[in-house]
C-alpha positions in Angstrom: -17.4 77.1 -196.1 -15.6 74.1 -195.8 -15.5 70.3 -197.1 -14.4 67.4 -195.4 -11.5 65.3 -196.7 -10.8 61.9 -195.2 -7.8 59.9 -195.9 -7.3 56.2 -194.7 -3.9 55.5 -193.4 -3.3 51.6 -192.6 -7.0 51.4 -192.0 -7.2 54.4 -189.9 -9.2 57.4 -190.7 -7.6 60.9 -190.8 -10.0 63.7 -191.5 -9.5 67.3 -191.9 -11.7 70.1 -192.6 -10.5 71.9 -195.7 -11.4 74.9 -197.6 -13.0 74.4 -200.9 -10.7 76.4 -203.3 -13.5 77.3 -205.6 -15.5 78.8 -202.9 -12.8 79.8 -200.3 -13.5 81.5 -197.0 -15.4 84.9 -197.1 -13.3 87.9 -197.8 -12.9 90.6 -195.2 -14.6 93.8 -196.0 -12.8 96.4 -197.8 -11.9 98.3 -194.6 -10.0 95.4 -193.3 -11.6 95.7 -189.9 -9.3 94.3 -187.2 -6.1 95.0 -189.2 -4.6 97.1 -186.4 -5.6 94.7 -183.5 -4.8 91.4 -185.1 -1.4 90.6 -186.9 -1.2 90.7 -190.6 -0.2 87.2 -191.1 -3.1 85.9 -189.0 -6.0 88.3 -189.9 -6.7 86.7 -193.5 -7.0 83.2 -192.0 -9.7 84.2 -189.3 -13.5 83.8 -190.0 -14.9 87.4 -190.6 -17.6 86.8 -188.1 -15.1 86.1 -185.4 -13.0 89.3 -186.4 -16.0 91.4 -186.0 -16.7 89.9 -182.5 -13.1 90.3 -181.5 -13.0 94.1 -182.7 -16.5 94.9 -181.1 -16.3 92.9 -177.8 -13.1 91.3 -176.9 -10.7 94.0 -177.8 -12.6 96.4 -175.6 -12.3 94.2 -172.4 -9.3 94.1 -170.1 -6.5 91.7 -171.3 -7.5 88.5 -169.5 -3.9 87.6 -168.6 -3.6 90.8 -166.8 -6.3 90.0 -164.2 -4.9 88.4 -161.1 -6.5 85.2 -160.1 -7.7 86.5 -156.7 -9.7 89.1 -158.8 -11.2 86.4 -160.9 -12.1 84.1 -157.9 -13.7 87.2 -156.0 -15.8 88.2 -159.1 -16.3 85.0 -160.9 -19.8 86.1 -162.2 -18.1 88.9 -164.0 -15.3 86.8 -165.5 -17.4 83.8 -166.7 -17.3 83.5 -170.4 -20.4 84.6 -172.3 -21.3 81.0 -173.1 -21.6 80.2 -169.4 -25.2 78.9 -168.6 -26.4 77.9 -164.9 -28.1 74.5 -165.4 -28.4 73.9 -161.6 -32.2 74.5 -161.7 -35.0 74.9 -164.1 -33.6 72.3 -166.6 -35.5 68.8 -166.9 -33.5 65.8 -166.4 -30.4 67.5 -164.7 -29.1 66.6 -161.2 -25.9 67.3 -159.3 -24.0 64.5 -157.3 -20.9 64.6 -155.0 -17.9 62.3 -155.9 -15.0 61.5 -153.4 -11.7 61.9 -155.1 -8.7 59.7 -154.2 -7.5 62.0 -151.2 -11.0 62.4 -149.9 -11.7 65.6 -151.2 -15.3 66.1 -152.7 -16.0 67.3 -156.2 -19.2 68.2 -157.6 -20.5 66.5 -160.9 -23.6 67.6 -163.0 -25.4 64.6 -164.7 -27.7 65.3 -167.9 -30.0 62.6 -168.9 -31.5 62.3 -172.5 -35.3 62.5 -173.2 -36.7 59.1 -172.6 -39.6 60.0 -174.9 -37.0 60.3 -177.8 -34.3 57.9 -176.8 -36.1 55.2 -174.6 -35.8 54.2 -171.1 -32.3 53.4 -170.8 -29.9 52.1 -169.5 -28.0 54.7 -171.6 -24.3 55.0 -172.6 -22.5 57.6 -170.6 -20.0 60.3 -171.5 -17.8 62.2 -169.2 -16.9 65.8 -170.0 -13.9 67.7 -168.5 -14.4 71.6 -169.1 -11.4 73.8 -170.4 -9.7 76.8 -168.5 -5.9 76.1 -168.4 -6.4 74.0 -165.2 -7.1 77.3 -163.5 -10.5 78.5 -164.6 -13.9 77.0 -165.2 -16.8 75.4 -163.4 -20.1 73.6 -164.3 -21.6 76.5 -166.3 -18.8 76.9 -168.7 -19.8 74.0 -171.0 -23.3 73.4 -169.9 -24.8 74.2 -173.3 -22.4 71.7 -174.9 -23.5 69.2 -172.4 -27.2 69.8 -173.2 -26.4 69.4 -176.9 -24.3 66.2 -176.4 -27.1 64.4 -174.4 -29.2 64.8 -177.6 -27.1 61.8 -179.0 -29.0 59.6 -176.6 -26.3 59.4 -173.9 -26.0 60.6 -170.3 -23.5 63.3 -170.1 -21.4 63.8 -166.9 -19.8 67.2 -166.5 -16.9 67.0 -163.9 -15.9 70.0 -161.9 -12.4 68.8 -161.1 -10.2 70.9 -158.7 -8.2 73.8 -159.9 -4.9 75.4 -159.6 -3.5 77.2 -157.7 -5.6 76.4 -154.7 -4.9 72.6 -155.5 -1.5 71.4 -156.9 -1.8 70.3 -160.6 -2.3 66.6 -160.9 -5.1 66.3 -158.4 -7.4 67.2 -161.4 -6.3 63.8 -162.9 -7.1 62.1 -159.8 -10.7 63.8 -159.6 -11.3 62.8 -163.3 -10.2 59.2 -162.6 -12.5 59.2 -159.5 -15.4 60.5 -161.6 -14.9 57.7 -164.2 -14.9 55.0 -161.7 -17.8 56.5 -159.8 -19.9 56.6 -163.0 -19.3 53.0 -163.6 -20.0 52.0 -160.2 -23.2 53.9 -159.9 -24.7 52.6 -163.0 -27.9 51.5 -161.4 -28.5 54.9 -159.8 -27.5 56.8 -163.0 -29.4 54.3 -165.3 -26.4 53.8 -167.6 -24.6 51.0 -169.2 -21.1 50.7 -167.4 -19.8 49.0 -170.6 -20.6 51.9 -172.9 -18.4 54.8 -171.6 -16.6 57.7 -173.5 -14.6 60.6 -172.3 -13.8 64.1 -173.7 -12.9 67.6 -173.0 -11.7 71.0 -174.4 -8.1 72.3 -174.0 -7.1 71.4 -170.3 -10.1 69.0 -170.3 -8.8 67.7 -173.7 -5.5 66.8 -171.9 -7.3 65.3 -169.0 -9.4 63.1 -171.3 -6.4 61.8 -173.3 -4.6 60.8 -170.0 -7.6 58.9 -168.8 -7.8 57.2 -172.3 -4.3 55.6 -171.2 -5.1 55.1 -167.5 -8.3 53.2 -168.4 -6.5 51.0 -171.0 -4.0 50.0 -168.4 -6.5 49.3 -165.8 -8.5 47.2 -168.3 -11.5 49.6 -168.5 -12.9 49.6 -172.0 -13.7 53.0 -173.5 -15.7 53.6 -176.6 -14.3 56.8 -177.6 -12.1 59.8 -176.4 -13.1 63.0 -177.8 -10.5 65.6 -177.2 -10.7 69.1 -178.5 -7.8 71.6 -179.0 -5.9 69.6 -176.5 -2.7 70.4 -174.6 -0.2 67.6 -175.4 3.1 69.0 -174.5 4.6 70.7 -171.3 3.5 74.2 -172.8 2.3 75.5 -169.4 5.8 75.0 -168.2 7.7 76.7 -170.9 9.6 79.8 -170.2 9.6 81.2 -173.6 7.2 80.2 -176.3 10.2 79.6 -178.7 10.6 76.2 -176.6 7.8 74.7 -178.6 8.8 72.6 -181.4 5.5 73.1 -183.2 5.0 75.8 -185.8 1.4 76.8 -184.7 2.7 77.5 -181.2 5.1 80.2 -183.0 2.5 81.4 -185.7 -0.2 82.3 -183.3 1.9 83.3 -180.2 0.3 86.8 -180.5 -2.9 85.6 -181.8 -6.3 87.0 -180.6 -7.2 84.0 -178.6 -4.8 82.2 -176.2 -1.7 84.0 -177.1 1.6 83.3 -175.3 0.9 85.8 -172.6 -2.4 83.9 -171.8 -0.6 80.4 -171.9 2.0 81.7 -169.6 -0.8 83.1 -167.3 -2.1 79.7 -166.7 1.2 78.2 -166.3 2.2 80.6 -163.6 -0.7 79.2 -161.4 -0.6 75.4 -162.6 3.0 74.9 -163.3 5.1 77.7 -161.9 8.9 76.9 -162.2 9.4 76.5 -158.6 6.7 73.8 -158.5 8.0 71.7 -161.4 10.4 69.4 -159.4 7.5 68.5 -157.0 5.1 68.1 -159.8 7.6 65.8 -161.7 8.3 63.8 -158.4 4.6 63.3 -157.9 3.2 62.2 -161.2 4.1 60.2 -164.2 6.3 62.5 -166.5 3.8 61.7 -169.4 0.9 63.4 -167.4 2.5 66.7 -168.1 3.2 65.9 -171.7 0.8 63.1 -173.1 2.7 63.1 -176.4 5.5 61.3 -174.4 3.2 58.4 -173.0 5.3 55.3 -173.1 2.6 53.0 -174.8 0.4 54.1 -177.7 -1.1 50.6 -178.3 -4.6 49.3 -177.7 -6.1 52.7 -177.0 -9.9 53.3 -177.5 -11.0 55.0 -180.8 -10.2 58.9 -180.7 -11.8 62.0 -182.2 -9.3 64.9 -182.2 -10.8 68.3 -183.1 -8.3 71.3 -183.5 -8.8 75.1 -184.7 -7.0 76.4 -187.5 -5.7 79.6 -185.8 -4.7 78.0 -182.5 -1.2 77.8 -181.0 -2.1 74.1 -179.8 -3.2 73.0 -183.2 0.0 71.2 -184.3 0.5 69.5 -181.1 -3.1 68.2 -180.9 -2.7 66.8 -184.4 0.7 65.3 -183.4 -0.8 63.4 -180.7 -3.5 62.1 -183.2 -0.6 60.8 -185.5 1.1 59.0 -182.6 -2.1 57.2 -181.9 -2.2 56.2 -185.9 1.3 55.1 -185.4 0.2 52.9 -182.4 -2.4 51.1 -184.6 -5.4 52.9 -183.3 -8.5 54.2 -185.0 -8.4 57.9 -185.1 -10.3 61.0 -186.7 -8.7 64.3 -186.8 -10.6 67.3 -187.9 -9.4 70.9 -188.2 -11.9 73.6 -188.2 -10.9 76.4 -190.5 -11.1 80.1 -189.5 -11.4 79.0 -186.0 -9.8 80.0 -182.8 -9.1 78.0 -179.7 -12.5 78.9 -178.0 -14.6 78.8 -181.1 -16.8 76.1 -179.7 -18.1 78.6 -177.0 -19.1 81.1 -179.7 -22.8 80.7 -180.7 -22.5 83.1 -183.7 -19.9 80.9 -185.4 -21.0 78.4 -188.0 -18.1 76.4 -187.1 -19.4 76.0 -183.5 -22.7 74.6 -185.1 -20.8 72.2 -186.9 -18.7 71.1 -183.8 -22.0 70.4 -182.1 -23.3 68.2 -184.9 -19.9 66.5 -185.1 -20.0 65.6 -181.2 -23.5 64.2 -181.4 -22.7 62.1 -184.4 -19.5 61.0 -183.1 -21.2 59.8 -179.8 -23.9 58.1 -181.7 -21.5 56.1 -183.7 -19.1 55.2 -180.8 -21.8 54.1 -178.6 -23.8 52.1 -181.4 -26.7 54.5 -181.6 -26.5 55.7 -185.1 
């Protein structure tokens, strides 16, 4: 149970989801279920519904950071998250296309069109989505339900299956994303979209990709309507040797949290940004790609909607990125979902996930002039 408090700073909206002190969050049962599995300072902050799910389901499964990537690749069906949905067949107005990246590699994108009976015949605005997974995991099933939801805003949603590490060196994912953005604009007649009404967004690693595209699009003179980045990585956290290298309190507070603990972050980093690869990565790509918070220019960027989770190690760095956008004179909304963990938007039983879906649809409608 939360209320939304909005503050305007120099004409820029900063919004945070805050607990109502008269109502407060639901109190855990007297048995304090989960107290032996979740650290004492974290447990009271978590939504009780998530705690129950963690105790009943997550805690009984093998620790994800202990499963070698070879095992995950060989048995992906077993390791897909519960939210995964195969929309490759049996769904109306969903189609796959192949996009050529800068180096000639082909990547698959899945395009979701809105219902013309409800939203007209188009051309429609378009939103590109980049899934999460630490640059290592994920495919076109992981956020399919979110794409189906977002198209209800009256926009075409393009879900991009960029290349992953360690099979491909980190940074190619950015090139894939950039290729998909340009392909969408160049294919406007085929896709029945308006190439002047484009937005981007993603979750976690996908959030980082989307905010890098935000800067690249500005520099290339491509106008974007919105960057909708959720629980984004904005520092070089994947390359840290120790969690204590982070300057952000949330990274320390939740380094042994129930979702995305430091061991999981380090797992992703071992495949995406291993120490022996860092010199090569830093030579190949702009330094700010690895840490978007260090981007050289925060002026003239598109409107941004940053969404964070209260009990997430990446919370503070995501909000810090939003504040740098504000300092650069951009329009920014920051919303923190209370009681939530890094992957709450994948958990259908959480009320915060339902709120997240509604917020996405409304943000897209407003950004594209559909509300």
